[in-house]
N, C-alpha and C positions, 0 to 999 in steps of 0.2 A: 507321103503319109498325110492323111487328112488331119488338119488342126482340130483341137478340142478347146472350145471356149465355154459353151453352155449346152445343156441337154435337158429336155423334159421328156420323160418316157415312163411307160408301164414297168413295174417292178415284178420280176419273177423270183420266187423263193427256191433255194436249193438247200434244204435243211440237212447238211452233212458236214462233218469235220474231216480234215485230212484228205480232201478230194485231190487225188494225184493226177498228173497229166495223162496217164493211161486211161483214167476214167473220163477225162475231158475229151480226149480223142484217142481211141485204141490204136495199137501199133500197126494193125493191118491197113490203116489208112494213111500211112506215112510214106508211101512210095512216090508221091508227087512232090515237086518243089514249088508249084504254083501256090499263091496265097488264098485262092478262092476255090469254091466247090466243096466246102467242108460243112456247110450248115446242116445238112441232113444227117451227118454222122456225129455231131456234137453230142456227148453223153450217150453214145450209141448203145452201150450195154444196159443202160438204165431206161432209155426212151422207148425201146422196142421189146416185144415179146421174143421168145426163142426163135421164131421164124425170121427175125431180123427186118421185118417189113411192117408189122402191125404195131401202132403206138400202144404202149402199155399204160392203161388207165390209172395204175397205181403210182406212176411217176408224176409227181405234183406239177412239174413244169408243162406237162402235156395238156393240162386243163385249158379249155377255150379262153378263159378269163386272162391267161397270161400270154396269149398269142400276140406277137409283135413286140414283145418286151425288149427294152433297150438297156435296162439296168438289172443286174443280177445281185441278189441278196443271198449271202451264204455265211458259212461258219469258219472256224479257226483253220489256219494253215492251208488255205486254198492254193492249189497249184504246186503241191509238193511232188517229189518224184523226179523223173528225168527232166532234162532241160529243153525238151522239144519245143521249138517255136511254133509248131503246128497248133499248140494249145490256144494261144491267143488268136492265131489265124482263124481257128474254128469258131471261137466266141465272136469275133468280129464279123465273120461271114454270116453267122446266125442273126446278127443285129445288136449284139451287146457292146455298148460303148463305155459303160462304167460298171465297176464291181464294188460292192460294199461288204466288208468282212472285218472281223476283229484282228486278223493277221493273215499274211501271205507268205508263201515260200519265196526266198530272196530272188532266185533266178527268174521265176515266173513274174514276180513283181517288176523286175527290170525289163523283161520281154514285153510287158504290157506297154511300157513307155516307148518301146521301139516300134509299136504297131498302132498307136493312137487310141489306146484304151486307158481310161483313168481308174486305177485301183485306189480305193479310199479305205483307210484304216479307221474304224470307229470303235468306241468302247463296247464291250460285250453286252452290257445292259441296253445300250442304244440299239444294237443289232436285234436283240431279243424283242424290244418294243416294236421295231419295224416289222418283224415277222408277224407279230400279233395284228398290227395295223393292215398289213398286206392281205392277210387271210380273212380279215374282217370286212373287206370292201372290194367290190369288183373293179377291175382295171385301176388299181391303186397306182398313182403316178407320183413321181418326185421330180423336182427341178434342181439340177446340179449346176452351180455357177462356179467355174474354176477360178476366174479372176478374183471373185469375192471369197472363195473357199467356203461356200455355204451349200447346204442341201435344204430346199424348202419343201415342206410337207403340204398336203392339200388344205389343211386348216390355216396355213400361213406361218406357222411356227418354223423356225429354221435351226439347222444343226451346223455347227462349224467343224471344219476338219483341217488338219495340218498336212503339209506336203513340202518336200524339199524344193527350194527356190529354183534350182537349175532344172529339175525334172518338170516343174510347173512351166517354166519357160519353154522347154522342149515341146510339150503338148500344145501350148498356146500358139507356137509357131509351126507346128507340124514337122519338127525335125526328127527324123529317124537317124540312124548312124551315118547314112550317106548324106543326109541333109546337114548334119553337123560338120562333115568334111567340106561340103560345098560352100559353107560360110567363108572358107579361106581360098576360094577358087582363084581370086586374083593373085594371091601369094604363090599358089601352086603353079599358075601359069608363068609367073615371073621367074620362079626357080627353074622350070623346064626350059624357058627361053635362055636363061643365063648358062645353063649346062648343056645346051644343044640336044635336049630331049624332045623327040617328036612323038606326038600323040596320034593315034589312029584317026 
């Protein structure tokens, strides 16, 4: 998993509450177990017209000004619904490395840390102010500094955020669940040797 330390990127707004994982990536795209190849189907039912191929101009994120966005700005309870890990895979494959919202669904929040995405919880009034700023400026970009736990706006003002110390450490070191286990590789090897366990 790619470590997360700092990020400067364009912000894309998704002005919706209770965005569930089926809206993030619909069920018909869950047949594969690879972590890539989902960028084009992220928010599929919203991004395209009924033919499934033509970008829908009414979907705000389709605007040219948000092309290449690395930060998603959204509303309450993002990632609710089923626990499908394809949801963070699709966001990551699209290019999203950080998500700013007033709240997240618990399982989705955990899955973000398993895939190198930083979910940031901010007060609702801060999120609302950012929506106004993003819509008021082309290619509005923020700089997210995980070690300092700050988000710096174009005018130089910064926003601080809280994050669990262990989850922060995981992102800084790029530790997914396998990475956490491999921190104890020497102890695992010693146990296998002591018990006559042969690994392939």
